[in-house]
C-alpha positions in Angstrom: -28.5 -106.5 -26.7 -26.5 -108.2 -24.1 -23.5 -110.2 -24.8 -24.0 -112.6 -21.8 -26.6 -115.7 -22.7 -29.0 -116.4 -20.4 -29.7 -120.0 -21.6 -25.9 -121.0 -21.5 -26.1 -122.5 -24.8 -23.0 -122.5 -27.4 -23.0 -119.7 -29.9 -22.9 -120.3 -33.7 -19.0 -120.1 -33.8 -18.7 -122.7 -31.4 -21.2 -125.1 -32.8 -19.6 -124.7 -36.4 -15.9 -125.4 -34.9 -17.7 -128.6 -33.0 -19.5 -129.5 -36.2 -16.2 -129.6 -38.1 -13.9 -131.0 -35.7 -16.5 -134.0 -35.0 -15.7 -135.1 -38.4 -12.1 -135.8 -37.8 -11.1 -139.4 -36.4 -9.8 -139.3 -33.3 -6.6 -141.4 -34.3 -5.4 -138.4 -36.2 -4.4 -136.6 -33.2 -2.8 -139.9 -31.6 -0.9 -140.5 -34.7 0.1 -136.4 -35.0 1.4 -136.8 -31.4 3.1 -140.2 -32.0 4.8 -138.4 -35.2 6.0 -135.0 -33.5 7.7 -137.5 -30.7 9.5 -139.7 -33.6 10.4 -136.2 -35.3 11.8 -135.0 -32.3 13.8 -138.1 -31.7 15.0 -138.1 -35.2 16.0 -134.4 -34.8 17.8 -135.1 -31.4 19.7 -137.6 -33.1 20.8 -135.5 -36.0 21.9 -132.9 -33.4 19.4 -130.2 -33.7 18.7 -129.8 -30.2 16.5 -126.8 -30.1 14.3 -128.0 -33.1 14.0 -131.6 -31.5 12.6 -129.7 -28.2 10.2 -127.4 -30.3 8.8 -130.4 -32.3 8.7 -132.6 -29.1 6.3 -130.1 -27.4 3.5 -130.5 -30.0 2.6 -133.8 -28.7 0.8 -132.6 -25.5 -1.2 -130.0 -27.6 -2.3 -132.8 -30.1 -3.2 -135.1 -27.3 -5.4 -132.3 -25.7 -7.0 -131.6 -29.2 -7.7 -135.3 -29.2 -9.4 -135.1 -25.9 -11.4 -132.1 -27.1 -12.3 -134.1 -30.3 -13.6 -137.0 -28.2 -15.6 -134.8 -25.9 -17.4 -133.3 -28.8 -18.2 -136.5 -30.3 -19.5 -138.1 -27.0 -21.1 -135.0 -25.6 -21.5 -132.4 -28.3 -22.0 -128.8 -27.8 -25.4 -128.8 -26.0 -26.1 -132.1 -24.7 -29.4 -130.9 -22.9 -30.9 -130.0 -26.2 -30.0 -133.5 -27.5 -31.1 -136.0 -24.9 -33.8 -134.4 -23.1 -37.2 -132.9 -24.7 -37.0 -129.2 -24.8 -39.5 -128.6 -21.8 -36.8 -130.5 -19.5 -33.8 -128.5 -19.0 -31.9 -131.2 -17.2 -31.6 -135.1 -16.3 -34.3 -136.6 -14.5 -33.6 -136.6 -10.6 -33.3 -140.5 -10.3 -30.8 -140.5 -13.2 -27.2 -139.6 -13.0 -26.0 -137.6 -16.1 -23.1 -140.2 -16.8 -25.3 -143.3 -16.2 -25.9 -143.8 -19.8 -22.1 -144.6 -19.9 -21.1 -146.2 -16.6 -21.3 -149.9 -15.9 -23.6 -151.0 -12.9 -22.3 -151.1 -9.5 -21.6 -154.5 -8.1 -22.6 -155.3 -4.5 -19.3 -156.1 -2.5 -20.0 -158.0 0.7 -17.3 -159.0 3.0 
């Protein structure tokens, strides 16, 4: 039994985590980051410098978790298994993977 997967799909633990995190609203992470910044400012005003620095550093991880949450909601763990038939492993040659989300290109002539 090999630990390395040949099909490059997510394992059951990653799928379970993504299934649960996709249920959380994206605003939760934004408000958590703003809350940690507000708490940090309050602690700083109260003269608790080290606590303020500690709590203020939580904002970046909250925002990163929010980005992860958004990616899971948009892409999922195995995008190829959701958007393409099982016989087709990648996007068609004439279709770029991001074309579902991109705006059409405008013809700019000078």
